[in-house]
C-alpha positions as CSV (number, residue, x, y, z in Angstrom):
1,M,147.0,116.4,86.6
2,I,143.9,114.7,87.9
3,H,141.6,116.5,90.4
4,A,140.3,113.8,92.8
5,V,140.7,112.5,96.3
6,L,143.8,110.3,96.5
7,I,143.9,107.7,99.2
8,V,147.6,107.1,99.9
9,M,147.6,103.4,100.9
10,G,150.1,100.7,102.0
11,V,151.3,98.9,105.0
12,S,152.5,100.6,108.2
13,G,156.0,101.8,107.7
14,V,155.9,102.2,103.9
15,G,156.0,105.9,104.2
16,K,152.4,107.0,103.7
17,S,152.5,110.0,106.0
18,T,155.9,111.3,105.0
19,I,155.3,110.9,101.3
20,A,151.8,112.4,101.6
21,E,153.1,115.4,103.4
22,H,155.8,116.0,100.8
23,L,153.3,115.4,98.0
24,N,150.9,117.9,99.6
25,A,153.7,120.5,99.5
26,H,153.5,120.3,95.7
27,L,149.7,119.8,95.3
28,H,148.4,122.1,98.1
29,W,145.3,120.0,98.5
30,P,143.3,119.6,101.7
31,F,145.2,116.8,103.6
32,Q,144.1,114.4,106.3
33,E,146.4,112.1,108.2
34,G,144.2,109.0,108.4
35,D,145.8,107.8,111.6
36,D,144.4,110.9,113.4
37,L,140.9,109.5,112.7
38,H,141.3,106.3,114.6
39,P,139.1,105.9,117.6
40,P,141.1,105.9,120.9
41,A,140.3,102.2,121.5
42,N,142.1,101.3,118.2
43,V,145.2,103.4,119.1
44,E,145.3,101.6,122.5
45,K,145.1,98.2,120.9
46,M,147.9,99.0,118.5
47,K,150.1,100.5,121.2
48,H,149.9,97.2,122.9
49,G,150.8,95.2,119.8
50,I,147.2,93.9,119.2
51,P,146.2,93.8,115.5
52,L,143.0,95.5,114.6
53,T,140.0,93.4,113.5
54,D,137.6,94.3,110.6
55,E,135.1,95.4,113.3
56,D,137.8,97.7,114.9
57,R,138.6,99.3,111.6
58,L,135.0,100.0,110.5
59,P,134.4,103.3,112.5
60,W,137.8,104.5,111.3
61,L,137.0,103.7,107.7
62,H,133.7,105.5,108.0
63,A,135.5,108.6,109.4
64,I,137.9,108.6,106.5
65,K,134.9,108.1,104.1
66,A,133.2,111.1,105.7
67,W,136.3,113.2,105.1
68,I,136.4,112.1,101.5
69,D,132.7,112.8,101.1
70,A,133.2,116.3,102.5
71,R,135.9,117.0,99.9
72,L,133.8,115.8,97.1
73,A,130.7,117.7,98.3
74,A,132.9,120.9,98.4
75,G,134.2,120.2,94.9
76,E,137.7,120.0,96.3
77,P,140.5,117.6,95.7
78,G,142.0,115.9,98.7
79,L,144.8,113.7,100.0
80,V,144.2,111.2,102.8
81,T,146.4,108.4,104.2
82,C,144.9,105.1,105.0
83,S,146.4,101.6,105.0
84,A,143.3,100.4,103.1
85,L,144.8,96.9,103.3
86,K,141.8,94.9,102.1
87,R,139.7,95.3,98.9
88,A,136.6,95.6,101.0
89,Y,138.0,98.6,102.8
90,R,138.9,100.3,99.5
91,D,135.5,99.5,98.1
92,L,133.9,101.2,101.1
93,L,136.1,104.3,100.7
94,I,135.9,104.6,96.9
95,D,132.1,103.7,96.8
96,H,132.1,103.4,93.0
97,R,133.3,107.0,92.5
98,D,135.9,107.5,89.7
99,T,137.0,110.8,91.4
100,V,138.4,108.7,94.4
101,R,141.7,107.0,93.5
102,I,144.1,104.7,95.3
103,L,147.8,105.7,95.4
104,Y,149.4,102.4,96.4
105,L,152.9,102.8,97.9
106,H,154.8,99.5,97.5
107,A,158.1,98.6,99.0
108,D,160.0,95.5,99.8
109,R,160.0,94.1,103.4
110,A,163.6,95.3,104.1
111,T,162.7,98.9,103.2
112,I,159.6,98.8,105.3
113,E,161.5,97.3,108.3
114,D,164.2,100.0,107.9
115,H,161.5,102.7,108.0
116,L,159.9,101.2,111.1
117,A,163.3,100.9,112.9
118,K,163.9,104.6,112.3
119,R,160.4,105.8,113.2
120,T,159.8,107.5,116.5
121,G,156.7,108.6,118.3
122,H,154.2,106.4,116.4
123,F,151.6,104.2,118.2
124,M,152.0,101.4,115.7
125,P,154.9,99.1,116.9
126,P,157.1,97.3,114.3
127,T,155.8,94.0,115.7
128,L,152.5,94.5,113.8
129,L,154.2,94.6,110.4
130,E,153.7,90.9,109.9
131,S,149.9,91.1,110.6
132,Q,149.7,94.0,108.1
133,L,151.5,92.0,105.4
134,Q,149.3,89.0,106.0
135,T,146.2,91.2,105.8
136,L,147.3,93.1,102.7
137,E,145.3,92.5,99.5
138,E,147.3,94.4,96.9
139,P,145.1,96.5,94.6
140,E,143.9,94.7,91.5
141,P,144.0,96.2,88.0
142,D,140.2,96.7,88.0
143,E,140.6,99.1,91.0
144,H,142.8,101.3,88.7
145,P,145.4,102.0,91.3
146,I,148.3,104.4,90.8
147,T,151.1,102.1,92.0
148,V,154.4,103.6,92.9
149,E,157.5,101.8,94.2
150,V,159.0,103.6,97.2
151,A,162.3,104.9,96.0
152,D,165.5,105.5,98.0
153,T,164.6,109.1,98.7
154,V,161.2,110.7,99.5
155,G,161.9,113.3,96.7
156,D,162.4,110.5,94.1
157,T,159.1,108.8,95.3
158,V,157.2,112.1,95.1
159,R,158.6,112.9,91.6
160,A,157.4,109.4,90.5
161,I,153.9,110.1,91.9
162,L,153.7,113.5,90.3
163,E,154.7,112.0,87.0
164,A,152.1,109.2,87.4
165,L,149.4,111.8,88.2
166,D,150.4,113.9,85.1
167,R,149.9,110.8,83.0
168,K,146.4,110.2,84.4
């Protein structure tokens, strides 16, 4: 099993938070829900169905990077959720460190739409899925992502992730 900080990435509704929480039940690593680090202005924009710009995302990405930096400085592994939709965002977060890895959760549109339809209490409305899909730059092989297809059950997805981590 690798000892690093994993950035659980993917579009809204793919299951980042749910899967990360279940994964954390196995790993017992320090965990940060990336959405909790959004500035209030970002949350308000998303609540109103307004997609975030790169400028909007920058303070949020720096907050996530600071959390990652703190884990690395403490010599601890970590698990943080972040959509990390663009290569530039991932480059900022990873910052050329091989101890920071991307865990890319991938699912087809129908699965994501189903998740969004069932989700309650989240500030990100399902209407923003299209903007997320348009913004998404899937990780390239040179980023060395751990790519996992979201399975029918959370347990199956977590098992696939743990197996992938064991292989690394």
